[in-house]
N, C-alpha and C positions, 0 to 999 in steps of 0.2 A: 370714395365712399367707405364706410366702415364695414369690417368683416362681420359675418353673422355671429362670431364668437365674442365680439365686443359687447360690453354691458354698460348700461347707463343707469343713472338715478334720475327719476322724473318727479318733479313737483308740479302738481296741478292746482291751479287757483290759489296758490300760496297756502294750501290747507292740507293736501293729501300728498304723501311721498311714497313712491314705489321704487324699491331697490331691485337690482338685477333685471332691469328691463332690457330685453334683447330685440333687435330689429329683425325678427323672423316673421314678417308679415307677407302675405300675398297681395301685392299692390298693383292695380291697373289704372294708369292715368286715363281720365275721361275728357277733361277740357281744362281751361285755364285754372290751375290751382285746385281742381276737383279730382278726387280719386275714389275708386271702389276698392275697399280693403276687405280681405278675408282673414280672420283669425279664429282658429279652432272651429272651422265650419260655420262661423257666424259672419254675416255680411254687414258692412258699415259703409255709409256714404260720408266721405271726409272732404272738407274744403279748407284750404290753408288761407286764412284771412290776413295774417301779418307774420313776417319773419324778421328776426334780428340775429344774424349768424354770429356777430361779435359776442353777444351776451347769451347765445344759445336759448333764446326765448321765442316762443311761437304762440300765435292765437289761432286755434283751429275750431272748426264746427264739425261735430260728429253727430250724424242723424238728427240735425236741427239744434243741438245744444252746443253752446260756445264754451271753450276751455282755454285758459292761459296756461301754457306748459313751459317749464324751465328744465333743460336737460343738463346733466353733468356727466362727462365721460370719466374714465378711470383716472386721468390726469387731473381733472378739475377736483375730483374727490380727494386725491392725494394732497393737492395744494391746500385744500381746506383742512384736512386732518393735521397737516404740519403747521397750520396757523400762518401760512404765507399769503393768504388771500388779501388783495388790496381793496380797500374800501374806495369805491368809485362814485360816490355821490357828488354831484356837481351843485353847489349852492349858488343861487342867483341873487344878485344885489339889485339889479334894475332891468326893466324891459323898455326898450326904446323903439320908436317907429322906424321900420326898415325903409319906408318910403313916405312921401307926403300923401295924405288922404283924409277921409272923414270917418270918425268913430261912429259905427252903426250900433254896436251893442257891447256891453261890458258883462262878462260872465263871472268875474271874480269879485269877491268882497273883501274889505279890510279885515284882517285877522284870519283869513282862510288859509289853510295849509294846502299848498299845491305841489304837484309832482311833475317831473319832466313829461312833457306832452299834453298836460292839461290845458284846455282852451282858456284863454284869459280875456280876449276881446276880439271884436270883428272890425277890421279897418277896410273901408272901401277905397280902392285906388284904381284909377284907369277903368272905371265901370266894372271892376271885379271885386267880389267880397273875399277878403283874406282873413282867415282865422289865425290870430297870433297865439301860439302855444308857448307854455313855459319851457325855457331851455334847460331847466333843472329844478331841483327841489327847493322849497322855501315857504315862507309865510308872507302874505300880502301885508305890507306895512302901510302903504298909502297908494291911492289911485289919483293920479295927477291930471286926469282928463274927465270930461263928461260926455255922455251920449250926445251925438250931434255936433261935436266940436271938430273943427278942422285942425290938423297938425302937420308940421313940417317933418322932413326926414330927420331922424336922430332925436326927435322930441322925446323927453322922458314921459312915459305913459304910466308905468307902475314901479313903485319901489318895493323891494323885498327885504326880508331879514331872515 
């Protein structure tokens, strides 16, 4: 865990940046991913919805409002200042069926910009609905299936550019 003397830079919803954020909160765990937080005698109900420790990104709900938070410690900030940050965008060329199934729904449109994790289509396999999400960033070039179509494993579903 970080020491109370550590400071972070926090970016919230890719809009607001807070420098010199320090983890000096009074936190009481309540249940799965839910916490009661006191900061300067103000009470907050916090729920952690999603965490990615590799990218230091978190989705949290504070008193009913949802926030996407990116944290940068002193080392992350130094790497960025020195211009040593590595661009880690993963471009996708194609999306293939991971298993045989039936295309139930298509969420993407040709020409649509998609980002990693965006839902593209729903594939029913073994009586289960599987939402296929984009494995990276790109633009939908072509959709090679239609709603209601049966596909085999590794069938080309969507082409990206």
